[in-house]
C-alpha angles and dihedrals in degrees: 000000000000091000091051092051092049090055090045092051091049090050091052092050091048092050095049090055091059119098091225091067092052090045093053092047094048093047094051094042091052102035101044097060091042091052091049096049097040100042118125109174111164092330096262125105090244091051092049092049092048093048093047094045092051096046095040096047093045091048092048093046094048094045093048091046091052090045090052092049093052096044096044094049097039103052101064097031091052093051090049092047094049092040091237089131091063090075094043096056090053088064123085093271129116121232093239088057090057091054093045090047092051091049093046092050093053092046092051089051090049091051091053095045095044094047092048099049096036086054091050091051092048093051092048091052091050090049098047098081089058096041093053091042093230119194122241094261092055091045091051092049091048091048092052099039104030114015090057144081109228128190114224121219115194125214109270109246125192095231093175091059092048093047090049090052091048093051092047091049092049092050092050093049091046092053090048091049089234100127119125111260096205094061134071121238090254091053092048092049090049091051091050090047092054091048093050090046091053089046089055090052096045119117115190121218107286091014131116139209130200133203125191124205125192132194094027103162116181116187093243123014093192106052104019134085131225122208131220110209121194146143127215120233116185139195092221120019112232118234092253091041089231128127127201114220132184115204132187112196126183144048105332096178108119112173139347126233090281093053094252116147113250104171116085097166131071126249110235116215115211124185117182144145119235137180119258117260093008120123111238135179128211114205113216129175110263088235086083087077114084120236090253092055097259118148129169127197121195124185124196121196106211119221090240090072089067093201142075112270124206112197104211135191090016108182140164115222125191135168111264102157146008128282093233093055091045091050091052090053089051089053090050091055090049088049090055088058091053092050091052093048091046091052091046093049095047091045093050092046090063092071108010133067120251098260093047093046091051091049093051091047091050091051090050091048094050091044090051090054090058102024094122093051091049094050092047090050092053090047090064092060122112123266096269098044091040090055092051090047092051090054099043121017100026096067089047092050089049090056090053117081129259112231097159137067114020089355091066103086093186091080091053093052093047092048094041089238120155118249105219119228085229089065091048090050091047090050093052093041094056106023098039111019095040113019098033091043091052091050092048092050090049090051091050091049093049093045094046091053097040120108104229100177138002124228109230117195 
């Protein structure tokens, strides 16, 4: 272990002498405060905080990833190029200890850099309400909708019923010979599924739709708020692109079969007009949730809309944790990225030159930023191409990291959505314990079997 730490300490010293390290530190030290003090957003305190959090976290993540790629690929390749490693391997140290030491040194640097700049971003976000002299209403809104960690409950959908309707529809169209010829079966089924899903959401003029949620557990039912998030889809867009909606939110249970009162919470009526295809949130006192976690949402489509309305992405959000803890979990997921890139860079540097290793790491990094999109694109291929993809590219894409979708914690911080510990554990289990470990073992194997110098007599 002492030998590994000696190599790690040497790697840290070598990295800090590079201009790239100084450049990253100076850029983040200068840009982060400027972004925090000059941010505009939508003009509200919440909008400014969201804009700053998104830009600052993305900038920090990208800069630290690039820093990790350069440092992890430079250290070993530079020592091989300058023949400094010739002296090291003559010492009583195993080659696997050199690789582990290089990796440890990069990870220690990442811990220091991430902790420092994540702390700077956190302090700037805490300072912004006072710098912009926000009023109490804006502070309360920011506290509820940004400085929070909210659990999201999706609308319960009877997927079995929808799939049954899709299969029945496909069979009928197939018997009638009316299936599209320019689409695969998977594409047709997906199209039918989307149509049935919209049909399930549709509310005719004058109609109503109700959703029931159970086990909704806000932190404090007396002083907190819950939020109803939704987006209006329509059959025919009105001229002003606005939809009137009447909501009833709360415990709508009145009496049981014996006539005994069950509901102890009020039902909050909300009537408002919202733009089509724009995500909106309705704040409602958390007292609308019953003590047993029951919550009902009812939407009425007034006749004046004159069109079928499809409430989409209907969700219930409620505070279930603190912003600080959620922010720490976001930092941990970013740190998992850095560990993976460090393992990849060190592994590649055992058998590739510095420019090539950097290029491969950059390709992996960019692919990781759009991994989900790439995999979804391949899933739409035909049967033949899809089979080839599943045997060749899919295992390779699995080995690459996922930096998008649910593995992008920036979206959770901006939307005040809780990052589950289960997701953090899943990230470290696959990205660190499996993928990074595989890369490290490959690097050790390559380095152990590589001929570093020849003895000439």
